[in-house]
Residue, then its C-alpha position, 0 to 999 in steps of 0.5 A: m230016305n228013311n226016318l233014321l237018316y232024317q233023324e241024323q240030319n240037322w234041321q236046317t238041312q231038312l228045311s232046305d230040302l222040302v218037297t215043293d213039286p206036287a208030282e214028286l209028292l204024289a210019286l213018293l206016296k205012289l199016287s197017280p190019279q191025274d185029277l189030283l195032279s192037275g188040280a194040285i199044280l193049278a192050286s200050287e201056282q197060287f199058294k205053293l206046296r211046301v212040306p218037309r220030307d220027314f213029314v211025308n214019311k209019316m203019311q200012308v203010302g197009297n192013301p189019297l185020303d191020308p189025313l196028313l196029306l190032305q193038310v198039305l196037298p194043293h187041291h182044285l177046290e182052293l180055286e173056287e169062290h165062296e161067299g164069306f171066305v175072304t183073303d183077310p178073315l181076321d181083319e189083321e190089316a187093321a191091327n198091323q200098324i208097324p212092320g212086324v207088329l199085330h196088336k189085336y189083344k190088350s195085354r199081348f201082341l204078335l211079332t211076325l218076324t218072318g213070312a217063311c214056313a216049313v210047311h204050307c198048310r192049305y187052311c192057313f188063315r194068313r195064306h194071303f198075308p203081305y209078309q214082304e211088306n211087314l217083315p221088321k228090319n233091324d232099324d224097325w226095332i227102335n219103332i217097336q221098342n218105342y211102341l212097347a214103351t207107350q203100352p205098359q199093359i203089354n206083358e206078353v209077346i207072341l212070336s208068330g208068322g210065318d213060323p218063327l222057328t224057321l229063323t236061325n238060333r242066332k236071329l231068334a236069340l237076338w230078338i229074345e234079347r231085345l224083348e228082355s230089355i223091356s222091363h214090363i215084358k214078362i212072357l214070351r210065347i212062340h207059336s210054331r208048327v216046325p217041331i211037329v214037321i221037323p222035330n230036329r228043330i229042337d236042338d241043344e242050342f235052341i233049348s239053351i236059348l229058352k232056358n237062359s232067358r229071363l222071360r217065361i217061355i211058352l211054346v205052342v205047337h200045332s198038331n192036328h192028328a195023332l199020326e203026326l206025333d211019332d215016337y221021335t217027335c214026342q221024344k223031342l217035345l218031351t225034351l223041352v218039357n224036361n227043361n222046364i219049357l211049357v208046351l201047349n198044342q193048338s189044332v184046327l178042326l178040319k173036314g176029312v182030317n180030324d172031324d170026329a171025336d175019336t180022332l181028337v181024343e186020340l190026339s189028346h192022349r198022344l200029346f199027353e204022352a209027350q207031356v204036352l197039354p191041349y190048348y185050343l181047338h180052332v174052328l176054321d177061319k174063313v180064309k179064301g181057298a180053305q172052304h173045303f175044310d169047313l164044317n157046319k155048326n151042328k157037326i162041330e157041336d156033336i164032335y165036341k160033345n163027344v170029346l167032352a164025354d170021352l176026355p178028362g177036363y185037363l185033356v180037352p182043348k178049348l173050342v174057339r173061334e177068332i172073330a175080327g175085331e174082338q180082343n180075345k178068342t171066342p169060346l163056342f160050345g154052348v155060347a150064343a156067339f157061335 
C-alpha cells in the first residue's frame, strides 16, 4: 500500500493491521536470506514482531542493513546469553508497588496504562516486563488516587508503557480527567513512539483533549533516525506544536542504527524542522536480548564529542544512562559515573 493510502486511513485501522510475520516483512522489503528468516522466526517466538505498515514503507527495499529495519526485525543474536544483560535492568520491580504505578523519582511517577505497543523495538528495556500483572483496572484508580494523596511532592505524572497512545482517545481522556482531579498534579508527560510509526494517531480529537486539559502537557516522542521523519510525520508533529503542545524527542544510541555523529546531527536538524527539541540520547539499557545493539564507552564518547562540535547547544540531546535505584537519569559525558 502506498503512503497516500496510509495517510487516508485512521490510526486505529493502521494499529489493527500490523506486520507480525517475519517472512512477510522480509518479502515486503524483497529480502530473502534464509539465515535472516530462520533467526527472525526463533527470536520472534520470545518477543513477537510488531511493526506498522506505514513504518515499513519508510524502509529501503533490498537493504538488510536499513537502520529502521534493524530496530524491529527479530534476530538470532537476541537468543544469546551475555553477562550483565538481564530481564529487569532498571530494577523496576522494586518501584512497582501498585498495579500500573512505577514510582522511581521524587517529584514524578509513571503510570503504565497498557502493555500494548504499535511497534516492538528489539532494544526495549521493558520487553520482559510483566504487564498483565500490572495493568490498572478501574477499581485500581482509588488506590492510585489514595497513593497520590499521600505524596504531595509529586507534581508530574508520566504516561508510559507499553505505549499510552495505543489507548483510545476516550480512555486517554478518562485518565487525564482523573489526574486533573488531584490538585497538586500540574504536569502530564506522555511518552510515545506511536506518532513516529503511525503519525495519524495525532488526530483532531487527540489534540482537543490535550488542549483542553488544565494540566501542562508534554509529549515525548521516540525517534532514532532522520529516515523515520518523513514530511507527513513532521507535519503531524508540527500540528501539535502549533496547538501549544511541547514536543520533545528521546533516542537510544544503537549499534548499526545511529552510532555515528553525522546520523545524530541529521536527526536533530530534522526534528527541529518540525519544531521538536532533542531531549535525551540514552545509552542502551542492558536488557536481555539487546546486547547486539551495545556500544563501548570510548565509541560513545567519540560520537558525542563530535555531536557537541557539530550542533548548537539547543539541538544537543543530553547523553544519559538510567541506573537502577537512582532518583534521576545520570548524565554521562565527562562524568566519572560513566
